[in-house]
N, C-alpha and C positions, 0 to 999 in steps of 0.2 A: 260444698265441693272437696273438702278436704276427708269427710268420713267417706266415701265415695271412691276417692283415689287410693285411700288408705288399704280401704274395702279389699279392692281390685288388686292390690301386689299381695295380700294373702295376710295382711296384719287384723288381727280383733281389735275397731272401733270401741273402748270404751270410757266407762265414767268409774272414777275409781273412789269411793263413797267411803271411810274411815273415821273413828274414833281416837288415832292415832296417838300413841304414848310418848315419851322424849326417843326412842327411837323400835324396840320391839321386834312381836311377829309382824303388825301397820308396816314400820318401815322396811322392814325387806323383801316384805311384798309387793313395794314400791318400787326399790332398786331390783327387782328381779325384773321387773317388766319394763323398767324403762333399760334395762340391760339387752332386752328382747325385740327390738327396733320391725323383725320379722317378724313377729307373732300378735305381739300388742301395740297398739297407739293409743297413749292416756291423752283424754282427748281435756279432759280436768280434773279435777281433785275435790269433790264434797265434804266439808269435818262436821263432823255429829259430835256431840256429848255422848260419854260413854268412860272410856278408861279417866279423859280428863277432859275440862269443859271445855268448850267449842273454842275460843280463845286460845286458851293453851296448845290445844292441836294444832290448828293452823300455825304458827310458829313453830313449832315441830315440824310439819308435813314442808313448811319453806325456807327451813335449814338443813333436810336431808336433801331435797330438790338440789340448792345448794352446793351439797358437801357430791352429790351427783354429775353436778354440772350440764346441770339444765334447770336451770332460774328458773326459763319463762313459763314453762309449764303450770294453766291456770290454778290459785286459791280459792276455795267460796266457801267464806263459813256460814254454816248451819243454823241448824234448831241449836237452843241453847240448852234445852230441858225433853227427858219427855212427856209423850203427850200426857200422862197420867200420872204419870210411878215417879214420888219425891223423897228422898229425905228422910223426911218422918213416916211415911209407909217403910219404909228398909228398918227403917229403927222400930217400929211396930212390927215387922216381921220378924227381927231380932230377936225383940221380945218373944212373940207366943207361937214363932212356928221351928227358929234357928237351932244352929248359927248360923247366918249372913258372912259367908264365907272371904266373898270381896265384894265392896259396893264400888270399884271404880270413880268415880267425882260426887259419888257422895255422901264419902269419906273425906274431903276437900273442902276448901274454904271457895266458894264462888266467885266466878270468874266473865263477865260478862264482855258482849261484842254486840254493837247497832246491828250489825251486819246478819242478823238471823236467819233472812229470807236469802241473801243472796247463793247461796246451794238453792234451793228451789226453784225460782228463776234458771237457775242453770242446766239444771236437770228436764225443766220443761221445753225451754228452749231450745236445746241442742237434741233432744228426743223428739220434738214438733220436726224438727228442720230436715234431720234425714227417720223416720219411721220404720221401724221393722231392722236396723242394721248396727244397731248398737247395743253391747253388755254393759250392766247395772254392774258393776261388783260391791255387794253389799259388803263390808268389813267389822262392823261395828252396829249397833243399834239402828233399827232402820227407819228411823224417827221422819228423816229425811225426807224417803222417797213415801213415804206415808204419804205424809203432807203432800205432796205432787203431786197423788195418788186420789186424795179428797178434792185436791181444788180444781181437779182433769180425771175424772174420772175415765174418758176412754182414753186416758194413757198406757192404761194395762195396754193396750192393742198397739201399742207405739215400740212397744220394749222387746228386741230379739229376744233376752234374754233375762233374770239376773242367778247370781250367782254369789250365794253367801254362805259367810263360816258362821254357824252360829246355830241354838241350839242341843239337843242332846236324845234320843227316841228310846234306847234298852238299857244306857247308859245314866250314873248320875248325874246332878248337876255339876257346877265349880263355882256359881255361887249359893245358891243354896241346894237342898239334895233332889230338890223336884226342877230344877230350873238352868239353864249355861245364862254365863255373862248376860251375851248381847241380847237374848231374849228376855232374860229377867229384868233389865235395864229399863227395858220398855215394851212389855207384852202385848202392849193396843197398835205399839208401830206393826210390832213381828206378825200378828194376829194379819194385818190388814194386807201384810205381803204376802201372809201362806194364804190367801184365801181367793187373792185377784187370780184376775182371765190373765198373767202372764203368760205367754206362748210356753216357756221355757223355764221353770224355775229349778238350779241344782244346788242342795245339800252339803253341805261339809260339815257335820255335826260330831259332836262332840266324841261318838264313838266310832267315827273315823280316824279325827284328829288325834286320840289319843295313840293313836298305833304309830306316829310315828314324831319320836320323841329327837332333842339335841341333848346328848350329857356331856361333860364333861370333855372328856376324850373327843366329841366334834367341834365343840366349843374353840377347843384349843388348835383344832386346825385350820378353822376359821379366822382367829386373830393371831396365828403365825405371820398372817399376810398383813405384812404394812399398808394399807392402803386409808383416804380418806371416810371411808364407809365403814373397814372394821375396829375405826377406832369410836366412835359411838356403838358399834356394834358390843364389840369389849367392853366398855365403861355400862352399857344397860345392863346387858347379865351378866358381865361379873359382877359389878358392884351389887346391881340392883335386882331383878330380877329375874332368874332365883339365885341369883348370887354366887355364883359359880367361886371367885375368887374366897368365897366365906365355907362356900357348901360343896366341895367336889362331890360328890355325893347327889348333888341336885341332879333335876332335868327336869325341862321345859318342849314342850308341843311345839310343830311347826305353826299350826293354828294359821293364821290367814295366810301365810307365804305357800300354804298346802294350795289355796285358790288359785296364787300367783302361779304356782305350776303347773295346776290344772291349764289355762288358759295358754298359757307356751305349750306345753305338751299333754295330750285331752289322756294319751297313755297312763299316765299318771293315777287316774282311775281307771281300775281294771275289773269292778264289780258295783252294780247300784239297784234296785229297786225301787220303781215310783210308786208312791201310793197318795191318795188327799189326806190332807194331816193340818190341824187347825193348833191353834194356840189358845189356852189356857186364860183367859184375861180380864178371870173374878177373883180379885183381893182375897187370898189366902193361902196355905202351905203351898200349893201346887200354881201361885202366881209363877206366868211365863211358862208353862212346862207344855212341852212338844203332844197334841195327843190328835186319835181320828177326829177325821170331819164329820159331824153328821150332815150329810150332804144339802139337807134343804136350809141351811144355814146361809150355802152360798154354792147353788147349785150351778154355778157355771164356773166354778173355781179348777183350777186344773189341777195335776198333779204334781207332785214334788219328784221331782229322783234323786233319791234320799244315796250319797255315796256308803258305798258301805267297807269294800276292799280299794287297797294301796297297795301297786310298787313303789314300796319305797325307800330302794334303792336307787330310784330313779327319779327320789325327790328328789334325794338327800343328792344326789349328784347336779342337780340344774340347782340349789339353793346354795353349794359350797361354792360349786364354779361362778353363778352370778353377783355371789357377797367378795368372793375374793378377787373379780376379774379387775 
């Protein structure tokens, strides 16, 4: 009943699927949505391996929820690793077709959790209780969602829409030349979702994310406001990546925060194109790349709405306001 009452109030019921690091763009996206209860209601957070291993991501999400004053939002650990891809495969890629610029959890010591299917069960149970009413935000590799779709194929028809940050169509990737990190980390999972019959699929790829940057001046505007949220924001982006305190000319894309901004204010996206897409899941130099769909491989696949242009100023205002509120 919660989902229906929220929907009637105009607030989007959302499952927040993430590979959160210490804070970064995943943390920013979460804080933005938590700060917009009239526009979004987070039903639960599902964590997947990507930037870090799942158990660490769960810790980070719970800490951010505490800082945001909403510790009761449920957090579920999900897939502990990609469907097929491994650190050993990434090393082969780096040697044969490299360099691999960013490996995420593959470059870290594995830290596991016994609750790997909790997130998948939550996805399935929640979507089955309110078919056609819930948006899935996929902000990391799409392993959790892909497993759910394999366990229950008709779940595709029960998802209102999936909005993801991942992939690149016309620009180079940021893990390999061919592939954006989320798609590269688990190409098979990305392929399962992109080929699916989900009613609406919205893609924020690197093509559009590269147009919305945070530079040192914008970073300074946010950290000048002292709150429990801007402290980890400053620590992460100032000391870690991109390291504004050490590299004042650095800049970083808003990435996942753009997806949050779009949920809060759809006018952030000003242009898009719908096209049938696929993901290259053949192990090789294009592993994880977005490619055109051969229709006979997935004849019922719905097209992907690829966001191509943004109102960057509008997105920045939301980002700054909600992170400093």
